[in-house]
C-alpha positions in Angstrom: 0.0 0.0 0.0 1.3 3.4 -0.9 2.3 5.5 2.1 0.2 8.7 2.6 2.0 12.0 1.9 2.9 14.2 4.9 2.1 17.9 5.2 3.0 20.9 7.3 2.9 24.7 7.1 5.4 27.2 8.5 5.9 28.3 11.2 6.2 24.8 12.5 3.2 23.7 14.6 4.9 23.1 18.0 4.2 24.2 21.6 6.2 27.5 21.7 7.1 28.2 25.3 6.5 31.5 27.0 9.4 33.7 28.0 9.2 36.3 30.8 12.1 38.7 30.5 11.2 42.3 30.1 7.7 43.6 30.8 5.6 41.3 28.6 5.6 37.5 28.2 5.8 36.1 24.7 6.2 32.7 23.0 9.5 31.7 21.6 11.5 28.9 20.0 14.7 29.7 18.0 18.1 28.5 17.0 16.8 24.9 16.3 19.1 21.9 16.2 17.5 18.9 14.4 18.7 15.3 14.7 17.5 11.9 13.5 18.3 9.4 16.3 17.1 5.9 16.9 13.9 6.1 14.9 12.9 9.6 16.0 13.6 13.2 15.1 14.6 15.5 18.0 14.5 19.2 17.9 16.2 21.4 20.6 15.5 25.1 20.6 16.7 28.0 22.7 15.1 28.8 26.1 12.7 25.9 26.0 13.5 23.8 29.1 12.9 20.7 27.2 12.8 19.4 23.6 10.5 18.3 20.8 10.4 14.9 19.2 8.6 13.4 16.2 8.5 10.2 14.2 7.8 12.0 10.9 9.1 15.6 11.1 5.5 16.9 10.9 3.7 16.0 14.2 5.8 17.1 17.2 5.4 16.2 20.9 6.9 18.0 23.8 9.2 16.6 26.5 10.1 18.8 29.5 13.6 18.7 31.1 14.7 21.4 33.4 17.8 19.7 34.9 20.2 19.6 31.9 20.5 23.3 31.1 18.0 23.2 28.3 16.8 26.6 29.4 19.8 28.1 27.6 20.5 29.6 24.2 21.5 27.8 21.0 21.5 24.2 22.2 23.6 21.9 20.0 22.8 18.1 19.5 24.8 15.6 17.4 24.7 11.9 17.1 27.8 9.7 17.3 27.4 5.9 17.6 24.8 5.0 20.2 25.0 8.4 21.9 23.4 11.8 21.4 25.7 14.6 22.5 24.4 17.9 23.9 25.8 21.3 24.8 24.5 24.9 24.9 25.7 28.5 25.3 27.1 30.1 28.4 29.6 32.8 29.4 31.3 30.4 31.8 32.8 27.0 31.0 30.2 24.8 29.3 29.7 21.1 29.7 29.2 18.5 27.0 26.7 15.8 27.9 25.6 12.6 26.2 22.7 10.1 26.5 21.5 6.9 24.9 17.9 7.9 25.2 16.9 11.6 25.5 13.4 10.7 26.8 14.9 8.9 29.8 16.4 12.2 31.1 19.6 10.2 31.9 22.6 12.2 30.7 26.3 11.8 31.6 28.8 14.6 31.6 31.7 14.0 29.1 33.8 17.2 29.5 33.8 20.9 30.3 36.2 22.4 27.8 35.8 26.2 28.0 33.2 28.9 27.7 31.5 29.2 24.3 28.4 30.6 22.6 26.4 29.0 19.8 28.3 25.7 19.8 28.3 23.0 17.1 30.0 19.6 17.8 31.1 17.8 14.6 32.2 14.1 14.4 34.1 13.5 11.3 34.0 10.1 9.5 37.8 9.7 10.2 37.2 9.6 13.9 38.3 13.1 14.7 36.1 15.6 16.5 35.7 19.4 16.1 33.9 22.1 17.9 32.7 25.3 16.1 31.4 28.3 18.0 31.0 32.1 18.0 28.5 34.8 18.3 29.0 38.5 18.1 30.1 41.5 16.2 33.7 41.9 17.4 35.4 38.5 16.8 35.4 35.9 13.9 33.7 32.5 14.2 36.1 29.8 15.4 36.8 26.1 15.2 39.0 23.8 17.2 39.9 20.1 17.2 38.9 18.1 20.3 40.5 14.9 21.6 38.1 12.2 20.4 38.1 10.5 23.8 38.0 13.3 26.4 36.4 15.9 24.2 38.9 18.5 25.5 40.9 20.8 23.3 43.6 19.0 21.2 44.9 22.1 19.4 44.6 25.8 19.1 41.4 27.6 18.0 41.3 28.7 14.4 39.4 31.7 13.1 37.2 30.5 10.2 34.7 33.1 9.1 34.9 36.9 9.3 32.1 39.4 8.4 32.3 40.8 4.9 29.4 43.1 4.4 31.2 45.0 1.7 30.8 42.0 -0.6 28.0 39.9 1.0 24.7 41.7 0.8 22.8 39.6 3.3 25.4 40.3 6.0 24.6 44.1 6.0 22.9 45.3 9.1 22.3 48.7 7.5 20.8 47.3 4.3 18.6 49.5 2.1 15.0 49.7 3.2 15.8 48.9 6.8 14.7 52.4 7.9 11.1 51.4 7.2 11.1 48.6 9.7 10.4 48.7 13.4 13.5 47.3 15.1 14.1 48.8 18.5 17.1 46.8 19.9 17.1 44.8 23.1 19.7 44.3 25.9 19.3 40.9 27.6 19.8 41.2 31.4 22.6 39.0 32.6 23.9 38.3 29.2 25.2 41.7 28.0 24.0 40.9 24.5 23.2 43.8 22.3 21.2 42.5 19.4 21.1 45.7 17.3 24.7 47.1 17.1 24.6 49.9 14.6 26.5 49.2 11.4 28.0 45.8 12.4 26.5 42.4 11.7 26.1 39.7 14.3 27.9 36.5 13.0 26.7 33.5 14.8 25.1 30.0 14.7 27.6 27.8 12.9 26.6 24.3 11.8 28.8 21.9 9.9 27.8 19.1 7.4 29.9 16.9 5.2 28.8 15.6 1.8 30.9 14.0 -0.9 34.1 14.9 0.9 33.3 18.6 1.2 32.6 20.4 4.4 29.7 22.9 4.4 30.1 25.3 7.3 26.8 27.3 7.8 26.5 30.5 9.7 23.9 33.3 10.4 23.8 37.1 9.9 23.1 40.0 10.4 20.8 39.7 13.5 17.9 37.6 14.6 15.4 40.6 14.7 15.7 41.4 11.0 13.5 40.0 8.2 16.7 39.4 6.2 18.1 37.1 8.9 19.7 34.3 6.9 22.1 31.4 6.8 25.1 31.6 4.6 27.6 28.8 3.9 31.3 28.4 3.3 32.9 25.2 1.8 36.3 23.5 2.4 38.1 20.3 1.9 39.2 20.2 5.5 37.1 20.8 8.7 39.3 23.7 9.8 39.6 25.2 6.4 40.6 27.3 4.6 36.9 27.9 3.7 35.6 29.5 0.5 32.4 31.5 0.3 29.8 29.4 -1.8 28.8 31.1 -5.0 25.1 30.8 -4.1 24.6 32.7 -0.8 22.7 33.0 1.4 21.5 29.5 1.1 18.6 30.0 3.6 16.7 33.2 3.0 13.1 34.2 3.5 12.8 38.0 3.6 9.1 38.3 2.8 5.7 36.7 3.0 3.5 36.0 6.1 6.5 35.3 8.4 10.1 36.0 7.4 13.6 35.3 8.6 15.5 32.0 8.1 18.7 32.1 10.0 20.6 30.2 12.7 19.6 26.7 12.0 20.7 23.1 11.3 20.7 20.8 8.3 20.0 17.0 8.6 19.4 14.0 6.5 16.0 12.3 7.2 15.4 8.6 7.4 15.1 8.5 3.6 18.3 10.5 2.9 16.4 13.7 2.1 17.9 17.0 3.4 16.1 19.4 5.7 17.0 22.8 7.2 15.3 24.1 10.4 16.0 27.7 11.2 14.8 30.8 13.1 11.9 32.9 11.9 11.2 36.3 13.4 8.2 38.2 14.8 10.1 40.5 17.1 7.2 42.7 18.2 6.8 42.0 21.9 10.6 41.5 22.1 13.5 41.0 19.6 13.6 37.4 20.7 10.0 36.7 19.9 10.8 34.0 17.3 9.5 30.8 15.7 10.9 27.8 13.8 10.7 27.2 10.1 11.4 23.9 8.2 12.6 23.8 4.6 13.5 21.1 2.0 17.2 21.3 1.1 19.1 20.2 -2.0 22.6 19.7 -3.3 22.7 20.4 -7.0 24.8 18.9 -9.7 27.6 21.3 -8.9 27.5 20.5 -5.2 25.8 23.8 -4.3 23.7 23.7 -1.1 20.3 25.4 -1.4 16.9 25.6 0.4 13.6 25.5 -1.4 11.9 28.5 0.2 9.6 29.5 -2.6 6.1 29.9 -1.1 7.8 28.7 2.1 4.9 29.6 4.4 2.3 27.9 2.2 1.4 24.2 2.9 4.2 21.8 2.0 3.1 18.4 0.9 5.9 15.9 1.3 6.0 12.5 -0.4 7.2 9.5 1.4 10.6 8.3 0.4 13.2 10.2 -1.7 12.4 13.5 -3.4 14.1 16.4 -5.1 13.9 19.5 -3.0 13.3 21.7 -6.0 10.3 19.6 -7.0 8.2 20.5 -3.9 5.8 23.2 -5.2 2.7 24.4 -3.5 -0.4 22.3 -4.3 -2.8 24.6 -2.5 -3.0 28.4 -2.7 -4.0 31.0 -0.2 -7.8 31.9 -0.3 -8.0 34.3 2.6 -5.8 37.3 1.6 -7.5 40.6 2.3 -11.0 39.1 2.5 -13.8 40.5 4.6 -14.2 39.6 8.3 -16.4 40.3 11.3 -15.7 39.8 15.0 -17.4 39.7 18.4 -15.4 42.9 19.4 -12.4 44.9 18.3 -9.7 46.4 20.4 -8.7 49.9 19.2 -5.9 49.7 16.7 -6.4 46.0 16.0 -9.0 45.8 13.2 -10.3 42.5 11.7 -8.3 43.2 8.5 -5.1 42.6 10.3 -5.8 38.9 10.7 -6.1 38.5 6.9 -3.3 40.8 5.6 -0.5 38.1 5.5 1.7 39.8 8.1 2.3 37.9 11.3 3.5 41.1 13.0 0.1 42.6 13.0 -3.1 41.2 14.5 -6.8 41.5 15.2 -7.5 41.6 18.9 -10.8 41.3 20.8 -11.6 43.3 23.9 -12.1 40.1 25.8 -10.9 36.5 26.1 -13.0 33.3 26.2 -16.2 33.5 24.2 -14.9 36.0 21.7 -15.0 35.0 18.0 -13.6 35.9 14.6 -15.3 35.1 11.3 -13.8 35.3 7.8 -15.9 35.6 4.7 -14.0 34.3 1.6 -16.4 36.1 -0.7 -17.7 32.9 -2.4 -17.6 29.1 -2.0 -14.2 27.4 -2.3 -12.9 23.9 -2.0 -11.0 24.3 1.3 -8.1 22.0 2.0 -6.6 23.4 5.3 -6.6 26.3 7.7 -3.8 27.7 9.7 -4.7 29.5 12.9 -2.0 31.9 14.2 -2.5 33.4 17.6 -0.8 36.5 18.9 0.3 37.6 22.3 -1.4 40.9 23.3 0.2 42.6 26.3 0.8 39.8 28.8 2.3 41.7 31.7 4.6 39.8 34.0 6.1 41.1 37.2 9.8 40.7 37.9 11.0 38.6 40.9 12.2 40.2 44.1 15.8 39.3 43.3 15.5 40.9 39.9 15.6 37.6 38.0 13.3 36.4 35.3 11.3 33.3 36.1 10.1 30.5 33.9 6.4 29.9 34.4 5.3 26.3 34.5 3.6 25.2 31.3 0.6 23.4 32.9 -2.9 23.2 31.5 -3.5 26.8 32.4 -1.1 27.7 29.6 -3.0 26.4 26.6 -5.0 27.6 23.7 -8.5 26.1 23.3 -10.9 27.0 20.5 -13.6 25.7 18.2 -13.2 26.2 14.4 -16.3 26.0 12.2 -17.1 26.2 8.5 -20.2 27.2 6.6 -21.5 27.6 3.1 -24.2 30.2 4.0 -23.2 31.7 7.3 -26.2 30.1 9.1 -25.6 26.4 9.1 -22.2 25.4 10.6 -20.1 22.3 10.8 -17.0 21.6 12.9 -13.6 21.9 11.3 -11.8 21.3 14.6 -13.0 21.0 18.1 -10.1 22.0 20.3 -12.3 23.2 23.2 -10.4 20.8 25.6 -7.0 20.9 24.0 -4.1 19.8 26.2 -1.5 21.5 24.1 -0.8 25.2 23.5 -0.6 25.3 19.7 -0.4 28.9 18.7 0.2 28.1 15.0 -2.2 25.2 14.6 -2.3 23.8 11.1 -5.6 22.0 10.5 -6.0 19.7 7.5 -9.5 18.7 6.7 -10.3 15.0 6.3 -11.3 15.8 2.7 -11.5 19.0 0.8 -14.7 20.7 1.7 -16.9 23.5 0.1 -17.3 26.5 2.3 -17.4 30.3 2.3 -17.2 31.2 6.0 -14.7 30.2 8.7 -15.4 31.1 12.3 -13.1 30.6 15.3 -14.4 30.9 18.9 -12.0 31.1 21.8 -12.7 28.8 24.7 -9.6 29.3 26.9 -6.4 31.3 26.3 -3.1 31.2 28.0 -3.0 33.7 30.9 -6.6 34.6 30.0 -5.2 37.1 27.5 -7.3 38.8 24.9 -8.2 36.7 21.9 -5.8 37.8 19.1 -5.2 36.4 15.7 -2.3 37.4 13.5 -3.3 35.1 10.6 -6.4 33.1 9.9 -5.0 31.5 6.7 -7.2 29.4 4.5 -5.8 27.2 1.8 -7.3 25.4 -1.2 -7.8 25.9 -4.9 -10.2 27.9 -7.0 -11.2 26.5 -10.4 -10.7 29.8 -12.2 -7.9 30.9 -14.6 -4.4 31.4 -13.5 -2.9 34.9 -13.9 -1.2 36.3 -16.9 2.5 36.0 -17.6 5.1 38.6 -16.5 7.9 38.6 -19.1 10.4 40.8 -17.4 10.8 43.9 -15.2 12.7 47.1 -15.2 15.9 46.8 -13.1 17.9 49.4 -11.3 21.1 48.7 -9.3 21.7 51.3 -6.5 24.9 49.4 -5.7 26.6 46.0 -6.3 24.7 44.3 -3.5 21.2 45.7 -4.3 18.6 45.5 -7.1 15.2 47.0 -7.5 12.8 45.3 -9.9 9.6 46.8 -11.1 7.1 45.2 -13.5 3.6 45.7 -15.0 0.7 44.0 -13.3 -0.4 40.7 -14.6 -4.0 40.2 -15.3 -5.7 38.3 -12.5 -2.7 38.2 -10.2 -3.0 38.3 -6.4 0.7 38.4 -5.8 4.2 37.6 -7.3 7.1 35.4 -6.4 10.3 36.9 -7.7 12.9 34.2 -8.0 16.6 34.9 -8.7 19.9 33.1 -8.6 23.4 32.6 -10.0 22.2 30.7 -13.1 19.2 30.3 -15.4 18.4 27.0 -13.7 19.7 28.0 -10.2 16.9 30.5 -9.2 17.1 29.3 -5.6 16.2 32.5 -3.8 12.9 34.5 -3.8 10.8 37.4 -2.6 7.0 36.7 -2.3 4.9 39.9 -2.4 1.3 41.0 -2.4 -0.4 44.2 -3.5 2.8 45.6 -5.2 4.6 45.2 -8.4 8.2 45.9 -7.2 10.8 44.3 -4.9 14.0 45.6 -3.4 16.6 42.8 -3.3 19.3 43.5 -0.7 21.2 40.2 -0.5 23.3 40.1 -3.7 27.0 39.2 -3.7 29.6 41.5 -5.2 31.0 40.4 -8.6 28.2 37.8 -9.2 26.0 37.6 -12.2 22.3 36.8 -11.6 19.2 35.8 -13.4 15.6 36.3 -12.3 12.0 35.4 -13.0 8.7 37.0 -11.9 6.1 34.3 -11.3 2.5 35.6 -10.9 -0.1 33.7 -8.7 -3.7 33.8 -7.6 -6.1 31.4 -5.9 -6.0 29.0 -8.9 -2.3 28.6 -9.2 1.1 29.9 -10.3 2.1 31.2 -13.8 5.8 31.1 -14.4 7.5 34.1 -15.8 10.4 34.5 -18.3 13.9 33.9 -17.0 16.1 36.8 -17.9 19.5 38.3 -16.7 19.4 40.7 -13.8 20.7 43.6 -15.7 19.8 47.3 -15.9 16.8 47.8 -18.1 
């Protein structure tokens, strides 16, 4: 019997844990490390006091552990033999632990080499062991060989990656267009960590893989609070270099769409040998570290170039069982809810109903109350609906500081959960249940609900039953997916290109008939258009992540509720 295809929608549908530094609590998971170990996938994320596990990469369960130091930043997990090795970040000497079963909570300490931040332990296939680390805007990123038995330093640290914002567009912290964004900067108490240093990128989050004898050393820049937060990659023939900047960079980049950012992550092979990249996606409204996790298919092309498939990367991704080509995974279902009409039980000033349907996770509709409040979207006509993603927002959850000035971690018991009822209707009078989560035990703030079968409906209504902290009912995105049976939009042949500098390109084009939006793909070859900007309600993009001295091609794909129309591939030259 053919195995059923799997499906997910970014941001990944996990129980994001509340953080309580500053004046307002907010959910967070970031800096994810993925690993396939003994028949399960494990995902460790910053400040979680536990980890997530899954048998299929799609449905994730939560396991709490507060004894190991999992309530720390940038946890690193790697498999070697029958053990899973763990470490995290600290300003004092950090221990490396290992376990044969993470769910048993039995870990043994292996070593305490030195203080490091954003670690990545790498076991080479020749038996040697290396540690990569680094996070900041003052020093390079480092690597060192460790003794394979004691996991203590066996050599001197080697600087591997330096910032180069003069030639690498995505590393720029003062990139064009930034002045239009709301980034306020944040200083973390007890960490002395300034996340928005003017003019200097934060280089961080290294992760090393080896394929076909080549080492791929990944890193993040320019800062986690920016929409252009990305992962670049250097390649080398030896683990401690010298490393060369890959011609296609950044390899993980999502600067637009419903949720953006795709930096500080990890890349793994799944049980079938497919590659996946998990990385940090940003909201950064209630705090710079208000972040989520994204999952993206990864490929190595015929030239050994590492790339992510991030086209329509916050649309549903249907994944076949077994082997697949990352570039072949295209959206099967389109967004039906963009800018549609809506009504609600109440509206808090400044948070109108339109903000739940505008494809921006950083804005939201908010009710004046909590349980019992409802939101209803009108799609304008009947559609065949495949799935719905309900994205909840945190609206001013105030938390008092402890007497000693510390920030406490609130227990994630049943009082911290999101309970709701989602209904559908053809006529707005007769309703049927899409999902009954009135007694949900899990706090799924980005719940992705796939209907048992595609169903005709025009209206979708969500009623709050219980909310974490009893907060106001707030929705940053009620996103409805399916397919219309109409015509796809017209073709965009090419645009007019201006180049303000070597690292930037502005592309403008004529509107295509019937288009709802556009996905502008570009890359270093006519068949290597690996990077993209997805936009609505505009016919221009400002690309800020080009590399100096590199020739590019681009293509403007138009889309609507019936599908995607591919544009013409042309050189990215002035015109």
